[in-house]
N, C-alpha and C positions, 0 to 999 in steps of 0.2 A: 714201742716202749719208750716213753719219755719221762724223765724225772723233773719234778718241779724244783727250782732252785730254792734253797733255804737261806740264801743271802739276803740280808736286809739292805737292799739297794738304796733306799731312802736315807738311811743312816750314813752309808758310805758317801752318797752324794753331798751330804752336809759337812763331811769332814774336811779339814784343812790339812795342808802338808805337815803342820806342826802336831796334828793329832795322831799321825802315823808313827808307830814304834819302829824305829830303824836301828835299834840297838844291836841287832845281830848282822847288820850289813856294814861291811868295811867302807870307809869313806874313800873316794877316789880323788886324789890331790891334783894340783895343777900339772905336775909332771906327767901324770897319766894322760890328761887331755892334750898336752903339748905334743906327746909322742904318738897319740892315737891316729890310726889311719882308717879311712872308710874304704872298704874293698867291695866294689860292686862288679859282678861279672860283666865282661864285655858283651855287647849285643852284636848280633850278626843279622843283616837283612837277608831273608830267604823268601822264596816263593813256595807256597804250600797250597795244595788244593783241598779245600774243606767243603763239606756238604752245605748247601745254601741255608738250610734250616738251622744248622749249628751256628754259622756266622750270624744269622739274624737274631738268634737267641742271645748270643753274647752282646751284640750291639744294643739289644733292648735293655740290657742292664745298665747302660749309660757309657759315658766316655771311659777310655782305658780298657777296652775289651781285649786288645792285643796283650796288655800286661796281665790280665786275668787268665787268658789262654796260656801264657808263658808260666804263670804261677802253677796252674793245674798240671802242665807238662813237667815242671820241676818236681812237684809233689809225687807224681807217678814215677819219675826217674829215681828219686830218693827211696821210694818204697821198694822198687825193684832192686836197687843196690843193697838194701837191708836184707833181702831174701837170699843173697849170694853168700 
């Protein structure tokens, strides 16, 4: 079951930033960005045994296959946490 998007992607592609109504979005001032911190979870190197075909499939998708595996594991972890 797939739904066809009703979005007019062509019109959106032609819009400039000035065309977007941002009236209901609060402006973030210089103070916000001066105090903002980027929080990236620490990485830990591990050894994991995966099926050869699984690794091959991820590598076929291009560089960054380890990052994609990590993202999928994170999504699974978060889904399991929501079930509790």
